[in-house]
N, C-alpha and C positions, 0 to 999 in steps of 0.2 A: 294146916298150920302155916306152911310156907306162904301161901297166898295171903293169909291174914297179916303176917308180918310185913310182907312186901307191900301190901296195900297201905298199911299204917305208915311205913317208911316213905312211900311215895307221896302220901298226903302231907306228912311233915315237911318233906323237901319242897313241895309246891307252896306250902305256907311260907317258908323262908324266902323263896324266890319272889313271891308276890309282895312280901313285906319289904323287899330290898329296893322298892321304887322310892327314890328321894328326890324326884324331879317334878317341878311344876311346869306344865306345858301351857303355852298361850296360843290363842286363836288368831286368825287373820283380822278379825274385827276388834280393834283396840278398845272400843267402848265396853266390850264384854269382859275384858281382862281386869282382874282384881289384883293389884300389886300391893295391897295392904298387908299381905302375909310376909313381905320382905321386912327384915328387922335391921335397923341401923347398927353398925358395928360388927356385922357378920360377913364372912367371906362367902361369895357365891361364884359359881362358874356359869357364865351366860353363853348360850348357844344362839348363833345368829341365823336368821331366815335366809340370808343371801349366801350361806355356805362358807363364809369367811371363818377364820380361826376363832376358837372359843376364847372368851376373855375372862380372866379372873378379876374379881372386883370386891373391895371392901365397901359394902353398900353404906351410903350416907343418907340420901333422901331422894324424893321424886320432885322434880321441878317441871311442871307442865307436862310435856310429852317426852321427857328424858329421865333416865335413871342416872343418878350421879353418885360417884364414889371415888375411891382411890385405887391405884394399882395393887396395893398391898398394905400390910400393917407398917412396914418399914419404908415402903416406897410411896411417897406422897404425891406422885403424878396423878393429876385429876383425870378420871375416866368418865366420859359422857356417852351414854348409849341411848339412841332413840327407841322408844317403846315399839314403834312400828317395825323395828328390825329384830326384835326379840322373839325367838322360837321357844326357848325353854330356859329355866333358871334352876340350877341345882345347888342345894345347900351342901357344902363340902363336909361339914361336921356330921350331919345326919348320914351322909353317904359312907363315911368311915365307920360309924357305929353300926350301921346296917350291914356293911360288908363283913365286919367282925362277927356279928351275930349269925350271919349266913354261914361263915366258915365253921363256927362252933356248932351250929345246928346240923350242918352236913356231916361233921365228924361224929356227932351223937347218933345220927341216923345210920351211918356206916357201922358204928359200934353195935347198934341194935340188930342190924341185919346179920352181921358176922356172928354175934352171939346166938342168934336164932338158928342160923345155919349149922352151927357147931352142936347145938342142943339136940338136933334130930338124929 
């Protein structure tokens, strides 16, 4: 009985961990990268290939080989990031929702394990 509950709880936990990926990674070959999934008006965190600091950006559009946006909703400073320097783009809103779902799921799994251990 214990093994069955532990197996189920570990499967649920791994499901939540796998679903917590809210990052789109980009390859070295710029021609293979599809930036069409970026939506104007959304906040993104862009990770650079050169290891410099991550940049937050309110995405506007793509102009040639550059991603164009502003530094934030209230900060209208223009941000231009070359596609060749982008390693990953993370959608901040999806990351928050997924983090919340992971915490709730982990609490549920913990409750199942504790109740199963007490039942024996």
